[in-house]
C-alpha positions in Angstrom: -0.2 52.8 165.6 -3.7 52.7 167.1 -6.7 53.5 165.0 -10.3 54.3 165.9 -12.9 54.5 163.2 -16.3 56.1 163.9 -19.2 55.9 161.5 -22.5 58.0 161.9 -25.5 58.8 160.2 -25.4 62.2 158.7 -27.6 63.9 161.3 -26.5 67.1 163.1 -27.1 65.4 166.5 -24.3 63.1 166.0 -21.7 65.8 165.6 -21.3 66.4 169.3 -20.7 62.6 169.9 -18.0 62.8 167.3 -16.3 65.7 169.0 -16.4 64.0 172.3 -15.0 60.8 171.0 -12.2 62.6 169.2 -11.3 64.7 172.4 -11.3 61.7 174.4 -9.0 59.7 172.2 -6.7 62.6 171.6 -6.3 63.3 175.3 -5.3 59.5 175.7 -2.9 59.8 172.6 -0.9 62.6 174.4 -2.3 65.8 172.7 -1.7 68.8 174.7 -4.5 69.9 177.0 -4.2 73.4 175.9 -5.3 72.5 172.3 -8.2 70.1 173.1 -10.9 72.9 172.8 -9.5 73.9 169.3 -9.5 70.3 168.4 -13.2 69.8 169.5 -14.1 72.8 167.4 -12.1 71.8 164.1 -13.7 68.2 164.4 -17.1 69.8 165.1 -16.7 72.0 161.8 -15.4 69.2 159.7 -18.2 66.8 160.7 -20.8 69.5 160.5 -19.5 70.3 156.9 -19.6 66.5 156.0 -23.2 66.2 157.4 -24.4 69.3 155.7 -22.9 67.9 152.3 -24.6 64.4 152.8 -28.0 66.2 153.5 -27.8 68.7 150.6 -26.7 65.9 148.0 -29.2 63.2 149.3 -26.3 61.0 150.3 -27.4 58.2 152.6 -24.1 56.7 153.7 -22.4 57.5 157.0 -20.1 60.2 157.6 -16.5 58.6 158.5 -14.2 59.8 161.3 -10.9 58.1 161.7 -8.7 58.8 164.7 -4.9 57.7 164.2 -2.6 57.6 167.1 1.0 57.6 165.9 4.4 58.0 167.7 4.7 61.7 167.2 1.1 62.8 166.2 -2.3 62.3 166.4 -4.4 62.6 163.1 -8.1 62.9 162.4 -9.8 62.3 159.1 -13.2 63.2 158.5 -14.6 61.8 155.1 -17.8 62.5 153.2 -19.4 60.7 150.2 -20.9 63.9 148.6 -20.1 64.3 145.0 -20.0 67.5 143.2 -18.2 70.4 141.7 -18.0 72.4 145.0 -15.6 70.0 146.8 -13.5 69.7 143.7 -13.4 73.5 143.4 -12.4 73.8 147.1 -9.5 71.5 146.6 -8.4 73.2 143.4 -8.6 76.7 145.1 -6.6 75.5 148.0 -3.9 73.7 145.7 -3.7 77.1 143.9 -2.9 78.8 147.1 -6.3 80.3 147.5 -7.7 80.3 151.2 -11.2 79.2 151.8 -13.4 82.2 151.1 -10.8 83.9 148.9 -11.6 85.2 145.3 -10.1 81.9 143.9 -12.3 79.7 145.8 -15.6 79.5 143.9 -16.8 76.5 145.9 -20.0 76.3 148.0 -23.1 78.0 146.6 -23.7 79.8 149.9 -20.2 80.0 151.2 -21.0 77.7 154.3 -18.3 75.0 153.2 -15.9 77.9 152.7 -16.5 79.4 156.2 -16.1 75.9 158.0 -12.7 75.3 156.2 -11.6 78.9 157.1 -12.3 78.1 160.8 -10.6 74.8 160.6 -7.6 76.3 158.9 -7.3 78.9 161.5 -7.5 76.2 164.2 -5.2 73.5 162.8 -1.6 74.1 161.8 -1.4 70.8 159.7 -4.6 70.3 157.8 -5.2 69.0 154.3 -8.3 69.1 152.2 -9.0 66.7 149.2 -12.1 65.8 147.1 -13.2 64.3 144.0 -16.2 63.1 142.3 -16.7 60.4 145.1 -16.4 62.7 147.9 -14.0 64.6 150.2 -11.7 64.2 153.1 -10.2 66.7 155.8 -7.0 65.4 157.6 -5.9 67.3 160.5 -3.1 66.3 162.8 -1.6 67.6 166.1 1.7 66.8 167.8 1.8 64.4 170.8 3.9 64.3 173.9 5.1 60.9 174.9 3.6 59.6 178.0 5.6 59.8 181.2 6.4 56.6 182.9 5.7 56.5 186.7 8.0 54.4 188.7 
């Protein structure tokens, strides 16, 4: 299992770099070319959300992106260190069956967190969102196809 970890300052201009690195590693891992645009968009949304949470909460630690290549799937984890009830409320709403932006979801004062999670949920079949007082984590994964051996 190969792992790549990317840490970047919570600045919007670094989100593009995270998207490009994620797409390059996903391509190498065997993720289908047809879903790479969706993968880039999902990573961009997750990283933009983390950057926004860091900025709005005055968090100075870097945003974490972990790219994990397994035999059958490729996973991306985007972590933030932003505390607060909005992250916990998002997790509770999703655990109770409420989709981001639903009536059960009262996280995010302006709904931007909700919209980003809704976009991610629409793009990625296998996604998990978790959060607590120390921050949040979005885990996304895609199936991979085995590399063909050339003879």
